[in-house]
PDB file of N, CA, C and O in Angstrom:
ATOM      1  N   MET A   1      39.050 -46.789 -89.547  1.00  0.00           N
ATOM      2  CA  MET A   1      38.407 -47.922 -88.023  1.00  0.00           C
ATOM      3  C   MET A   1      39.644 -47.853 -87.034  1.00  0.00           C
ATOM      4  O   MET A   1      40.841 -47.677 -87.260  1.00  0.00           O
ATOM      5  N   ILE A   2      38.736 -48.110 -85.519  1.00  0.00           N
ATOM      6  CA  ILE A   2      39.405 -47.410 -84.423  1.00  0.00           C
ATOM      7  C   ILE A   2      40.297 -48.343 -84.292  1.00  0.00           C
ATOM      8  O   ILE A   2      41.075 -47.869 -85.120  1.00  0.00           O
ATOM      9  N   ARG A   3      41.156 -49.874 -83.704  1.00  0.00           N
ATOM     10  CA  ARG A   3      41.104 -50.442 -83.274  1.00  0.00           C
ATOM     11  C   ARG A   3      41.059 -50.761 -82.079  1.00  0.00           C
ATOM     12  O   ARG A   3      41.948 -50.038 -81.630  1.00  0.00           O
ATOM     13  N   LYS A   4      40.532 -51.515 -80.944  1.00  0.00           N
ATOM     14  CA  LYS A   4      40.913 -50.901 -79.307  1.00  0.00           C
ATOM     15  C   LYS A   4      42.081 -51.622 -78.805  1.00  0.00           C
ATOM     16  O   LYS A   4      41.985 -52.770 -79.240  1.00  0.00           O
ATOM     17  N   ASN A   5      43.251 -51.486 -78.023  1.00  0.00           N
ATOM     18  CA  ASN A   5      44.100 -50.848 -77.702  1.00  0.00           C
ATOM     19  C   ASN A   5      43.915 -52.476 -76.554  1.00  0.00           C
ATOM     20  O   ASN A   5      42.836 -51.904 -76.400  1.00  0.00           O
ATOM     21  N   LYS A   6      43.907 -53.165 -76.103  1.00  0.00           N
ATOM     22  CA  LYS A   6      43.851 -53.975 -74.515  1.00  0.00           C
ATOM     23  C   LYS A   6      44.852 -53.694 -73.843  1.00  0.00           C
ATOM     24  O   LYS A   6      45.058 -54.119 -72.706  1.00  0.00           O
ATOM     25  N   ASN A   7      45.549 -52.983 -74.442  1.00  0.00           N
ATOM     26  CA  ASN A   7      46.645 -52.555 -72.224  1.00  0.00           C
ATOM     27  C   ASN A   7      45.689 -51.372 -72.599  1.00  0.00           C
ATOM     28  O   ASN A   7      46.599 -50.555 -72.732  1.00  0.00           O
ATOM     29  N   ILE A   8      44.864 -50.839 -72.799  1.00  0.00           N
ATOM     30  CA  ILE A   8      44.462 -49.748 -72.499  1.00  0.00           C
ATOM     31  C   ILE A   8      43.183 -49.772 -71.829  1.00  0.00           C
ATOM     32  O   ILE A   8      42.840 -49.095 -70.859  1.00  0.00           O
ATOM     33  N   GLU A   9      42.281 -50.948 -72.697  1.00  0.00           N
ATOM     34  CA  GLU A   9      41.297 -51.539 -71.622  1.00  0.00           C
ATOM     35  C   GLU A   9      42.121 -52.276 -70.378  1.00  0.00           C
ATOM     36  O   GLU A   9      41.908 -51.570 -69.392  1.00  0.00           O
ATOM     37  N   LYS A  10      42.790 -53.155 -70.085  1.00  0.00           N
ATOM     38  CA  LYS A  10      43.404 -53.321 -68.566  1.00  0.00           C
ATOM     39  C   LYS A  10      43.478 -52.064 -67.997  1.00  0.00           C
ATOM     40  O   LYS A  10      43.044 -51.877 -66.860  1.00  0.00           O
ATOM     41  N   THR A  11      43.967 -51.199 -68.638  1.00  0.00           N
ATOM     42  CA  THR A  11      44.687 -49.940 -67.269  1.00  0.00           C
ATOM     43  C   THR A  11      43.412 -49.313 -66.699  1.00  0.00           C
ATOM     44  O   THR A  11      43.408 -48.935 -65.527  1.00  0.00           O
ATOM     45  N   VAL A  12      42.270 -49.179 -67.517  1.00  0.00           N
ATOM     46  CA  VAL A  12      41.374 -48.502 -67.435  1.00  0.00           C
ATOM     47  C   VAL A  12      40.342 -49.331 -66.421  1.00  0.00           C
ATOM     48  O   VAL A  12      39.472 -48.745 -65.777  1.00  0.00           O
ATOM     49  N   LYS A  13      40.570 -50.887 -66.358  1.00  0.00           N
ATOM     50  CA  LYS A  13      39.749 -51.826 -65.524  1.00  0.00           C
ATOM     51  C   LYS A  13      40.394 -51.793 -64.459  1.00  0.00           C
ATOM     52  O   LYS A  13      39.748 -51.810 -63.412  1.00  0.00           O
ATOM     53  N   LYS A  14      42.077 -51.729 -64.405  1.00  0.00           N
ATOM     54  CA  LYS A  14      42.687 -51.431 -63.063  1.00  0.00           C
ATOM     55  C   LYS A  14      42.250 -49.961 -62.428  1.00  0.00           C
ATOM     56  O   LYS A  14      42.477 -49.839 -61.224  1.00  0.00           O
ATOM     57  N   VAL A  15      41.824 -49.164 -62.910  1.00  0.00           N
ATOM     58  CA  VAL A  15      41.928 -47.980 -62.256  1.00  0.00           C
ATOM     59  C   VAL A  15      39.905 -48.141 -61.560  1.00  0.00           C
ATOM     60  O   VAL A  15      39.682 -48.075 -60.351  1.00  0.00           O
ATOM     61  N   THR A  16      39.041 -48.288 -62.333  1.00  0.00           N
ATOM     62  CA  THR A  16      37.764 -48.660 -62.365  1.00  0.00           C
ATOM     63  C   THR A  16      37.879 -49.540 -61.016  1.00  0.00           C
ATOM     64  O   THR A  16      37.591 -49.384 -59.829  1.00  0.00           O
ATOM     65  N   ASP A  17      38.061 -49.860 -61.272  1.00  0.00           N
ATOM     66  CA  ASP A  17      38.150 -51.104 -60.511  1.00  0.00           C
ATOM     67  C   ASP A  17      38.597 -50.891 -58.420  1.00  0.00           C
ATOM     68  O   ASP A  17      38.369 -51.455 -57.349  1.00  0.00           O
ATOM     69  N   PRO A  18      39.061 -50.131 -58.777  1.00  0.00           N
ATOM     70  CA  PRO A  18      39.325 -49.525 -56.900  1.00  0.00           C
ATOM     71  C   PRO A  18      38.407 -48.598 -57.316  1.00  0.00           C
ATOM     72  O   PRO A  18      37.397 -48.671 -56.615  1.00  0.00           O
ATOM     73  N   VAL A  19      38.375 -48.216 -57.700  1.00  0.00           N
ATOM     74  CA  VAL A  19      36.843 -46.682 -57.004  1.00  0.00           C
ATOM     75  C   VAL A  19      36.083 -47.137 -57.488  1.00  0.00           C
ATOM     76  O   VAL A  19      35.811 -46.365 -58.407  1.00  0.00           O
ATOM     77  N   GLU A  20      35.256 -48.208 -57.556  1.00  0.00           N
ATOM     78  CA  GLU A  20      34.068 -48.821 -57.790  1.00  0.00           C
ATOM     79  C   GLU A  20      34.064 -49.282 -55.996  1.00  0.00           C
ATOM     80  O   GLU A  20      33.291 -49.001 -55.080  1.00  0.00           O
ATOM     81  N   LYS A  21      35.498 -50.222 -56.078  1.00  0.00           N
ATOM     82  CA  LYS A  21      35.291 -50.643 -54.626  1.00  0.00           C
ATOM     83  C   LYS A  21      35.312 -49.833 -52.990  1.00  0.00           C
ATOM     84  O   LYS A  21      34.937 -50.095 -51.846  1.00  0.00           O
ATOM     85  N   ILE A  22      36.216 -48.361 -53.956  1.00  0.00           N
ATOM     86  CA  ILE A  22      36.266 -47.050 -52.823  1.00  0.00           C
ATOM     87  C   ILE A  22      34.967 -46.321 -52.520  1.00  0.00           C
ATOM     88  O   ILE A  22      34.778 -45.513 -51.611  1.00  0.00           O
ATOM     89  N   GLY A  23      34.142 -46.727 -53.399  1.00  0.00           N
ATOM     90  CA  GLY A  23      32.341 -45.865 -53.431  1.00  0.00           C
ATOM     91  C   GLY A  23      31.413 -46.858 -52.612  1.00  0.00           C
ATOM     92  O   GLY A  23      30.274 -46.408 -52.487  1.00  0.00           O
ATOM     93  N   LYS A  24      31.638 -48.232 -51.960  1.00  0.00           N
ATOM     94  CA  LYS A  24      30.865 -49.030 -52.333  1.00  0.00           C
ATOM     95  C   LYS A  24      31.283 -48.486 -50.554  1.00  0.00           C
ATOM     96  O   LYS A  24      30.659 -47.876 -49.686  1.00  0.00           O
ATOM     97  N   GLU A  25      32.479 -49.014 -50.636  1.00  0.00           N
ATOM     98  CA  GLU A  25      33.188 -48.472 -49.485  1.00  0.00           C
ATOM     99  C   GLU A  25      32.932 -47.147 -48.028  1.00  0.00           C
ATOM    100  O   GLU A  25      32.736 -47.153 -46.813  1.00  0.00           O
ATOM    101  N   VAL A  26      33.087 -46.228 -49.067  1.00  0.00           N
ATOM    102  CA  VAL A  26      31.848 -44.837 -48.222  1.00  0.00           C
ATOM    103  C   VAL A  26      30.930 -44.795 -48.495  1.00  0.00           C
ATOM    104  O   VAL A  26      30.378 -43.787 -48.053  1.00  0.00           O
ATOM    105  N   ILE A  27      30.138 -45.588 -49.243  1.00  0.00           N
ATOM    106  CA  ILE A  27      28.428 -45.331 -49.061  1.00  0.00           C
ATOM    107  C   ILE A  27      28.678 -46.459 -48.000  1.00  0.00           C
ATOM    108  O   ILE A  27      28.540 -45.955 -46.885  1.00  0.00           O
ATOM    109  N   ASN A  28      29.081 -48.159 -47.893  1.00  0.00           N
ATOM    110  CA  ASN A  28      28.995 -48.311 -46.813  1.00  0.00           C
ATOM    111  C   ASN A  28      29.015 -47.978 -44.965  1.00  0.00           C
ATOM    112  O   ASN A  28      28.329 -48.418 -44.043  1.00  0.00           O
ATOM    113  N   GLY A  29      29.787 -47.314 -45.009  1.00  0.00           N
ATOM    114  CA  GLY A  29      30.341 -46.174 -43.970  1.00  0.00           C
ATOM    115  C   GLY A  29      29.120 -45.144 -43.638  1.00  0.00           C
ATOM    116  O   GLY A  29      28.500 -45.116 -42.574  1.00  0.00           O
ATOM    117  N   ILE A  30      28.886 -44.241 -44.851  1.00  0.00           N
ATOM    118  CA  ILE A  30      27.635 -43.774 -44.521  1.00  0.00           C
ATOM    119  C   ILE A  30      27.059 -43.900 -44.248  1.00  0.00           C
ATOM    120  O   ILE A  30      26.579 -43.020 -43.533  1.00  0.00           O
ATOM    121  N   GLY A  31      26.194 -45.372 -44.476  1.00  0.00           N
ATOM    122  CA  GLY A  31      25.543 -45.998 -43.929  1.00  0.00           C
ATOM    123  C   GLY A  31      25.231 -46.406 -42.407  1.00  0.00           C
ATOM    124  O   GLY A  31      24.347 -46.328 -41.554  1.00  0.00           O
ATOM    125  N   ASN A  32      27.015 -47.072 -42.698  1.00  0.00           N
ATOM    126  CA  ASN A  32      26.836 -47.174 -41.363  1.00  0.00           C
ATOM    127  C   ASN A  32      26.981 -46.365 -40.382  1.00  0.00           C
ATOM    128  O   ASN A  32      26.926 -47.095 -39.392  1.00  0.00           O
ATOM    129  N   VAL A  33      27.155 -45.146 -39.986  1.00  0.00           N
ATOM    130  CA  VAL A  33      27.539 -44.051 -39.172  1.00  0.00           C
ATOM    131  C   VAL A  33      25.865 -43.432 -39.293  1.00  0.00           C
ATOM    132  O   VAL A  33      25.574 -42.777 -38.292  1.00  0.00           O
ATOM    133  N   ALA A  34      24.798 -43.523 -40.275  1.00  0.00           N
ATOM    134  CA  ALA A  34      23.280 -43.120 -40.162  1.00  0.00           C
ATOM    135  C   ALA A  34      23.085 -44.406 -39.301  1.00  0.00           C
ATOM    136  O   ALA A  34      22.411 -43.986 -38.361  1.00  0.00           O
ATOM    137  N   LYS A  35      23.240 -45.387 -39.147  1.00  0.00           N
ATOM    138  CA  LYS A  35      22.092 -46.470 -38.573  1.00  0.00           C
ATOM    139  C   LYS A  35      22.826 -45.968 -37.010  1.00  0.00           C
ATOM    140  O   LYS A  35      22.168 -45.924 -35.971  1.00  0.00           O
ATOM    141  N   GLU A  36      24.709 -45.513 -37.123  1.00  0.00           N
ATOM    142  CA  GLU A  36      24.172 -45.560 -35.369  1.00  0.00           C
ATOM    143  C   GLU A  36      23.833 -44.391 -35.156  1.00  0.00           C
ATOM    144  O   GLU A  36      23.017 -44.361 -34.235  1.00  0.00           O
ATOM    145  N   THR A  37      24.009 -43.634 -35.465  1.00  0.00           N
ATOM    146  CA  THR A  37      23.428 -42.183 -35.159  1.00  0.00           C
ATOM    147  C   THR A  37      21.730 -42.384 -34.790  1.00  0.00           C
ATOM    148  O   THR A  37      21.355 -42.102 -33.652  1.00  0.00           O
ATOM    149  N   VAL A  38      20.852 -42.828 -35.701  1.00  0.00           N
ATOM    150  CA  VAL A  38      19.334 -43.126 -35.688  1.00  0.00           C
ATOM    151  C   VAL A  38      19.152 -43.868 -34.496  1.00  0.00           C
ATOM    152  O   VAL A  38      18.193 -43.601 -33.771  1.00  0.00           O
ATOM    153  N   GLN A  39      20.169 -45.010 -34.121  1.00  0.00           N
ATOM    154  CA  GLN A  39      20.244 -45.807 -33.036  1.00  0.00           C
ATOM    155  C   GLN A  39      20.930 -45.563 -32.224  1.00  0.00           C
ATOM    156  O   GLN A  39      21.305 -46.537 -31.571  1.00  0.00           O
ATOM    157  N   GLY A  40      21.281 -44.669 -31.951  1.00  0.00           N
ATOM    158  CA  GLY A  40      21.816 -43.315 -31.101  1.00  0.00           C
ATOM    159  C   GLY A  40      20.725 -42.838 -30.470  1.00  0.00           C
ATOM    160  O   GLY A  40      20.127 -43.002 -29.406  1.00  0.00           O
ATOM    161  N   THR A  41      20.653 -42.222 -31.414  1.00  0.00           N
ATOM    162  CA  THR A  41      18.765 -40.570 -31.206  1.00  0.00           C
ATOM    163  C   THR A  41      17.829 -41.417 -30.275  1.00  0.00           C
ATOM    164  O   THR A  41      17.346 -41.128 -29.180  1.00  0.00           O
ATOM    165  N   PHE A  42      17.695 -42.794 -31.203  1.00  0.00           N
ATOM    166  CA  PHE A  42      16.773 -43.885 -30.692  1.00  0.00           C
ATOM    167  C   PHE A  42      16.652 -43.788 -29.207  1.00  0.00           C
ATOM    168  O   PHE A  42      15.685 -43.231 -28.687  1.00  0.00           O
ATOM    169  N   ASN A  43      17.871 -44.460 -28.343  1.00  0.00           N
ATOM    170  CA  ASN A  43      17.753 -44.977 -27.478  1.00  0.00           C
ATOM    171  C   ASN A  43      17.911 -43.704 -26.496  1.00  0.00           C
ATOM    172  O   ASN A  43      17.246 -43.835 -25.469  1.00  0.00           O
ATOM    173  N   VAL A  44      18.881 -42.111 -26.614  1.00  0.00           N
ATOM    174  CA  VAL A  44      18.548 -41.178 -26.481  1.00  0.00           C
ATOM    175  C   VAL A  44      17.142 -40.683 -26.208  1.00  0.00           C
ATOM    176  O   VAL A  44      16.907 -39.812 -25.370  1.00  0.00           O
ATOM    177  N   GLY A  45      16.525 -41.078 -26.704  1.00  0.00           N
ATOM    178  CA  GLY A  45      15.184 -40.575 -26.653  1.00  0.00           C
ATOM    179  C   GLY A  45      14.233 -41.713 -25.766  1.00  0.00           C
ATOM    180  O   GLY A  45      13.292 -41.379 -25.047  1.00  0.00           O
ATOM    181  N   LYS A  46      14.617 -42.888 -25.946  1.00  0.00           N
ATOM    182  CA  LYS A  46      14.106 -44.251 -25.327  1.00  0.00           C
ATOM    183  C   LYS A  46      14.411 -43.562 -23.675  1.00  0.00           C
ATOM    184  O   LYS A  46      13.441 -43.619 -22.918  1.00  0.00           O
ATOM    185  N   GLU A  47      15.668 -42.947 -23.134  1.00  0.00           N
ATOM    186  CA  GLU A  47      16.209 -42.391 -22.162  1.00  0.00           C
ATOM    187  C   GLU A  47      15.877 -41.074 -21.681  1.00  0.00           C
ATOM    188  O   GLU A  47      16.109 -40.514 -20.609  1.00  0.00           O
ATOM    189  N   ALA A  48      15.401 -40.787 -22.516  1.00  0.00           N
ATOM    190  CA  ALA A  48      14.391 -39.487 -21.808  1.00  0.00           C
ATOM    191  C   ALA A  48      13.223 -39.504 -21.451  1.00  0.00           C
ATOM    192  O   ALA A  48      12.604 -38.792 -20.660  1.00  0.00           O
ATOM    193  N   ILE A  49      12.895 -40.466 -22.148  1.00  0.00           N
ATOM    194  CA  ILE A  49      11.289 -41.143 -21.753  1.00  0.00           C
ATOM    195  C   ILE A  49      11.321 -41.876 -20.463  1.00  0.00           C
ATOM    196  O   ILE A  49      10.693 -41.463 -19.488  1.00  0.00           O
ATOM    197  N   LYS A  50      12.020 -42.925 -20.440  1.00  0.00           N
ATOM    198  CA  LYS A  50      12.378 -43.302 -19.365  1.00  0.00           C
ATOM    199  C   LYS A  50      12.437 -41.953 -18.040  1.00  0.00           C
ATOM    200  O   LYS A  50      11.639 -41.667 -17.148  1.00  0.00           O
ATOM    201  N   THR A  51      13.257 -41.589 -18.289  1.00  0.00           N
ATOM    202  CA  THR A  51      13.165 -40.328 -17.381  1.00  0.00           C
ATOM    203  C   THR A  51      11.897 -39.839 -17.053  1.00  0.00           C
ATOM    204  O   THR A  51      11.012 -40.353 -16.368  1.00  0.00           O
ATOM    205  N   GLY A  52      11.943 -38.690 -17.688  1.00  0.00           N
ATOM    206  CA  GLY A  52      10.183 -38.578 -17.820  1.00  0.00           C
ATOM    207  C   GLY A  52       9.356 -39.338 -17.348  1.00  0.00           C
ATOM    208  O   GLY A  52       8.259 -38.852 -17.073  1.00  0.00           O
ATOM    209  N   ALA A  53       9.499 -40.206 -17.195  1.00  0.00           N
ATOM    210  CA  ALA A  53       8.383 -41.069 -16.666  1.00  0.00           C
ATOM    211  C   ALA A  53       8.912 -41.223 -15.114  1.00  0.00           C
ATOM    212  O   ALA A  53       8.145 -41.126 -14.156  1.00  0.00           O
ATOM    213  N   ASN A  54       9.963 -41.412 -15.023  1.00  0.00           N
ATOM    214  CA  ASN A  54      10.471 -41.456 -13.375  1.00  0.00           C
ATOM    215  C   ASN A  54      10.189 -40.172 -12.839  1.00  0.00           C
ATOM    216  O   ASN A  54       9.647 -39.911 -11.764  1.00  0.00           O
ATOM    217  N   VAL A  55      10.824 -39.032 -14.127  1.00  0.00           N
ATOM    218  CA  VAL A  55      10.194 -38.336 -12.815  1.00  0.00           C
ATOM    219  C   VAL A  55       8.471 -37.426 -12.489  1.00  0.00           C
ATOM    220  O   VAL A  55       8.269 -36.511 -11.690  1.00  0.00           O
ATOM    221  N   GLY A  56       7.522 -38.065 -13.384  1.00  0.00           N
ATOM    222  CA  GLY A  56       6.436 -37.640 -13.750  1.00  0.00           C
ATOM    223  C   GLY A  56       6.011 -38.724 -12.436  1.00  0.00           C
ATOM    224  O   GLY A  56       4.826 -38.542 -12.156  1.00  0.00           O
ATOM    225  N   LYS A  57       6.500 -39.542 -11.767  1.00  0.00           N
ATOM    226  CA  LYS A  57       6.157 -40.758 -11.165  1.00  0.00           C
ATOM    227  C   LYS A  57       6.477 -40.522  -9.451  1.00  0.00           C
ATOM    228  O   LYS A  57       5.998 -41.193  -8.536  1.00  0.00           O
ATOM    229  N   GLU A  58       7.231 -39.607  -9.359  1.00  0.00           N
ATOM    230  CA  GLU A  58       7.867 -38.932  -8.514  1.00  0.00           C
ATOM    231  C   GLU A  58       7.500 -37.850  -8.089  1.00  0.00           C
ATOM    232  O   GLU A  58       7.500 -37.591  -6.885  1.00  0.00           O
ATOM    233  N   THR A  59       7.026 -36.821  -9.231  1.00  0.00           N
ATOM    234  CA  THR A  59       5.897 -36.359  -8.574  1.00  0.00           C
ATOM    235  C   THR A  59       4.818 -35.791  -7.851  1.00  0.00           C
ATOM    236  O   THR A  59       4.561 -34.897  -7.046  1.00  0.00           O
ATOM    237  N   ILE A  60       4.018 -37.224  -8.862  1.00  0.00           N
ATOM    238  CA  ILE A  60       3.180 -37.868  -8.273  1.00  0.00           C
ATOM    239  C   ILE A  60       2.988 -38.203  -6.734  1.00  0.00           C
ATOM    240  O   ILE A  60       2.062 -37.823  -6.018  1.00  0.00           O
ATOM    241  N   ASN A  61       3.952 -38.912  -6.421  1.00  0.00           N
ATOM    242  CA  ASN A  61       4.031 -40.093  -5.356  1.00  0.00           C
ATOM    243  C   ASN A  61       4.207 -38.439  -4.245  1.00  0.00           C
ATOM    244  O   ASN A  61       3.248 -38.316  -3.483  1.00  0.00           O
ATOM    245  N   THR A  62       5.363 -37.197  -4.125  1.00  0.00           N
ATOM    246  CA  THR A  62       5.279 -36.500  -3.261  1.00  0.00           C
ATOM    247  C   THR A  62       4.291 -35.771  -3.238  1.00  0.00           C
ATOM    248  O   THR A  62       3.899 -35.234  -2.202  1.00  0.00           O
ATOM    249  N   GLY A  63       3.682 -35.622  -4.475  1.00  0.00           N
ATOM    250  CA  GLY A  63       2.147 -34.703  -4.408  1.00  0.00           C
ATOM    251  C   GLY A  63       0.784 -35.974  -3.471  1.00  0.00           C
ATOM    252  O   GLY A  63      -0.142 -35.458  -2.846  1.00  0.00           O
ATOM    253  N   LYS A  64       0.864 -36.925  -3.516  1.00  0.00           N
ATOM    254  CA  LYS A  64       0.715 -37.353  -2.410  1.00  0.00           C
ATOM    255  C   LYS A  64       0.511 -37.460  -0.969  1.00  0.00           C
ATOM    256  O   LYS A  64      -0.357 -37.437  -0.097  1.00  0.00           O
ATOM    257  N   LYS A  65       2.294 -37.644  -1.261  1.00  0.00           N
ATOM    258  CA  LYS A  65       2.520 -37.644   0.311  1.00  0.00           C
ATOM    259  C   LYS A  65       2.484 -36.776   1.370  1.00  0.00           C
ATOM    260  O   LYS A  65       2.466 -36.945   2.590  1.00  0.00           O
ATOM    261  N   VAL A  66       2.472 -35.209   0.213  1.00  0.00           N
ATOM    262  CA  VAL A  66       2.415 -33.718   1.027  1.00  0.00           C
ATOM    263  C   VAL A  66       0.800 -33.281   0.503  1.00  0.00           C
ATOM    264  O   VAL A  66       0.936 -32.135   0.073  1.00  0.00           O
ATOM    265  N   GLY A  67      -0.243 -33.572   0.394  1.00  0.00           N
ATOM    266  CA  GLY A  67      -1.940 -34.002   0.371  1.00  0.00           C
ATOM    267  C   GLY A  67      -2.129 -34.971   1.612  1.00  0.00           C
ATOM    268  O   GLY A  67      -3.161 -34.945   2.284  1.00  0.00           O
ATOM    269  N   LYS A  68      -0.991 -35.893   1.895  1.00  0.00           N
ATOM    270  CA  LYS A  68      -1.476 -36.614   2.852  1.00  0.00           C
ATOM    271  C   LYS A  68      -1.345 -35.642   4.211  1.00  0.00           C
ATOM    272  O   LYS A  68      -2.218 -35.086   4.879  1.00  0.00           O
ATOM    273  N   VAL A  69      -0.020 -35.671   4.328  1.00  0.00           N
ATOM    274  CA  VAL A  69       0.254 -34.723   5.061  1.00  0.00           C
ATOM    275  C   VAL A  69      -0.550 -33.589   5.863  1.00  0.00           C
ATOM    276  O   VAL A  69      -0.585 -33.367   7.073  1.00  0.00           O
ATOM    277  N   VAL A  70      -1.418 -32.707   4.393  1.00  0.00           N
ATOM    278  CA  VAL A  70      -1.517 -31.394   5.399  1.00  0.00           C
ATOM    279  C   VAL A  70      -3.062 -31.763   5.388  1.00  0.00           C
ATOM    280  O   VAL A  70      -3.879 -30.923   5.765  1.00  0.00           O
ATOM    281  N   LYS A  71      -3.544 -33.283   4.866  1.00  0.00           N
ATOM    282  CA  LYS A  71      -4.807 -33.821   5.001  1.00  0.00           C
ATOM    283  C   LYS A  71      -4.747 -34.491   6.924  1.00  0.00           C
ATOM    284  O   LYS A  71      -5.650 -34.781   7.708  1.00  0.00           O
ATOM    285  N   ASP A  72      -3.420 -34.503   7.031  1.00  0.00           N
ATOM    286  CA  ASP A  72      -3.722 -35.291   8.600  1.00  0.00           C
ATOM    287  C   ASP A  72      -3.771 -33.847   9.267  1.00  0.00           C
ATOM    288  O   ASP A  72      -4.692 -33.841  10.084  1.00  0.00           O
ATOM    289  N   THR A  73      -3.020 -32.442   9.208  1.00  0.00           N
ATOM    290  CA  THR A  73      -2.876 -32.207   9.552  1.00  0.00           C
ATOM    291  C   THR A  73      -4.266 -31.392   9.716  1.00  0.00           C
ATOM    292  O   THR A  73      -4.789 -31.273  10.824  1.00  0.00           O
ATOM    293  N   VAL A  74      -4.822 -30.845   8.557  1.00  0.00           N
ATOM    294  CA  VAL A  74      -5.863 -30.165   8.926  1.00  0.00           C
ATOM    295  C   VAL A  74      -7.342 -31.263   9.467  1.00  0.00           C
ATOM    296  O   VAL A  74      -8.527 -30.929   9.469  1.00  0.00           O
ATOM    297  N   LYS A  75      -6.666 -32.780   9.937  1.00  0.00           N
ATOM    298  CA  LYS A  75      -7.497 -33.321  10.817  1.00  0.00           C
ATOM    299  C   LYS A  75      -7.684 -33.253  12.265  1.00  0.00           C
ATOM    300  O   LYS A  75      -8.682 -33.445  12.960  1.00  0.00           O
ATOM    301  N   LYS A  76      -6.295 -32.883  12.594  1.00  0.00           N
ATOM    302  CA  LYS A  76      -5.840 -32.994  14.110  1.00  0.00           C
ATOM    303  C   LYS A  76      -6.123 -31.227  14.444  1.00  0.00           C
ATOM    304  O   LYS A  76      -6.388 -30.682  15.515  1.00  0.00           O
ATOM    305  N   SER A  77      -5.955 -30.678  13.162  1.00  0.00           N
ATOM    306  CA  SER A  77      -6.232 -29.094  14.092  1.00  0.00           C
ATOM    307  C   SER A  77      -7.964 -28.976  13.841  1.00  0.00           C
ATOM    308  O   SER A  77      -8.013 -27.791  14.169  1.00  0.00           O
ATOM    309  N   ASN A  78      -8.652 -29.135  13.683  1.00  0.00           N
ATOM    310  CA  ASN A  78     -10.112 -30.379  13.642  1.00  0.00           C
ATOM    311  C   ASN A  78     -10.365 -30.430  14.930  1.00  0.00           C
ATOM    312  O   ASN A  78     -11.273 -31.146  15.353  1.00  0.00           O
TER     313      ASN A  78
END
C-alpha cells in the first residue's frame, strides 16, 4: 500500500494553482485582444460605410449641379 505524502500534495498544489491562474490570465488576455480587434474592425467598417455614404452623397450632388449647369447652358444657347 502506498501512503500519500502530504508534503507532495502541498507542493503539487503550490505549482498547480499559479499555473491555473496564469492560464486563466492568458485566456482572458486573448479574449480581450479578440474583443478589441472585433470592436476595432467594426469601428473601421462603420467609418468606411459613413465615408462611402458621404462620397456617394457628394457625387450625387455634384452630378445634379453639373446637370443643372448643362441644362441651363443648353436653354441659353437655344
